[in-house]
C-alpha positions in Angstrom: -56.5 43.0 95.2 -57.8 41.0 91.8 -55.7 42.4 88.9 -55.9 41.7 85.3 -53.6 39.2 84.1 -54.9 38.3 80.7 -56.7 39.7 77.7 -58.1 37.9 74.5 -59.4 39.6 71.3 -61.8 37.7 69.3 -61.4 38.4 65.3 -63.6 36.9 62.2 -60.3 37.5 60.4 -57.6 36.3 62.7 -54.8 36.8 60.5 -55.6 40.4 59.2 -56.4 41.5 63.2 -52.9 39.4 63.8 -50.9 41.4 61.0 -52.6 44.9 62.7 -51.0 44.5 66.4 -47.8 43.2 64.8 -47.8 46.4 62.5 -48.7 49.1 64.6 -47.4 47.9 68.3 -44.5 44.9 67.9 -46.4 42.3 69.1 -45.6 38.4 68.5 -48.2 35.9 68.0 -47.6 32.3 68.5 -49.6 29.2 67.2 -51.2 27.6 70.8 -50.9 23.9 69.6 -53.6 22.8 66.9 -56.2 24.8 67.8 -57.2 27.8 66.1 -55.7 30.5 69.3 -52.7 32.4 68.9 -50.8 33.7 72.3 -49.9 37.4 72.4 -46.7 38.4 74.1 -46.5 42.3 74.3 -43.3 43.2 75.7 -41.0 42.7 78.5 -41.6 44.1 81.5 -44.9 44.8 83.4 -48.3 44.5 81.4 -50.0 42.0 80.5 -50.0 39.2 77.6 -52.9 37.9 75.9 -54.9 35.7 73.3 -56.1 35.8 69.9 -59.2 33.9 69.0 -61.8 33.1 66.2 -65.1 35.4 67.0 -67.6 33.0 67.6 -70.2 34.9 66.3 -71.0 38.2 63.7 -68.6 41.0 63.8 -69.9 43.7 66.3 -71.8 46.8 64.5 -69.8 49.8 64.0 -72.2 51.7 66.3 -72.4 49.0 69.3 -72.0 49.9 72.5 -69.1 49.5 74.6 -69.6 46.0 76.3 -66.8 44.2 77.9 -63.5 45.4 79.0 -61.6 47.9 77.4 -57.9 47.4 77.4 -55.8 50.3 77.3 -51.8 50.2 75.5 -49.5 52.6 76.7 -47.5 54.2 74.2 -44.4 56.4 73.8 -46.2 59.1 71.6 -49.7 59.2 70.8 -50.0 60.9 68.0 -47.4 58.8 65.9 -49.6 56.1 67.0 -52.9 57.1 65.8 -51.2 57.3 62.3 -49.9 54.2 62.4 -53.5 52.8 63.3 -55.2 54.7 60.8 -52.4 53.7 58.2 -52.3 50.0 59.2 -56.6 49.9 58.7 -58.1 50.8 62.3 -59.8 53.4 63.5 -60.2 55.9 65.7 -63.6 55.5 67.9 -63.0 58.3 70.4 -60.7 61.2 69.6 -57.7 62.3 71.5 -58.0 63.8 75.0 -56.5 65.0 78.2 -56.9 62.8 81.1 -55.6 65.6 83.8 -52.5 64.4 85.9 -52.1 61.0 83.9 -51.8 61.4 79.9 -53.4 61.8 76.9 -56.2 59.1 76.1 -57.8 57.9 72.6 -60.0 55.0 71.9 -59.4 53.2 68.7 -61.0 49.9 66.9 -58.9 47.4 65.5 -59.5 46.0 61.5 -62.2 43.3 63.1 -63.8 46.5 65.1 -62.4 45.6 68.7 -62.1 48.7 70.7 -59.0 49.5 72.8 -57.5 52.1 74.4 -54.1 54.0 73.5 -52.3 56.1 76.4 -49.1 58.6 76.2 -48.2 58.7 79.9 -48.0 62.4 80.6 -48.6 64.2 84.2 -48.6 67.6 82.7 -51.9 66.9 80.6 -55.2 68.9 81.4 
């Protein structure tokens, strides 16, 4: 079975987007050689790591439909994470909602309009 092994964030302002994910999730960014590309380490254990690259086109329009894979990030406290996202310049695209037997989910946008999910596991959600 094929599984996601890498994700990539495209950014108009890579330094601003990098700072957002460092502050909100504690991710580590390492420049990869001389090209404008950063390898993202999201933590230890299960999960995937990714990359950050300059966007090769205009920033997505605020009302653009979802047109790519949505990566969802597991968190311990969704409410605290949503507050942290807003405090660091992100926005809420889909308010917190229950996913029965799975947990609490919200969709957010980073400082460059990239959509991502955040999920707090909770089998009693619903």
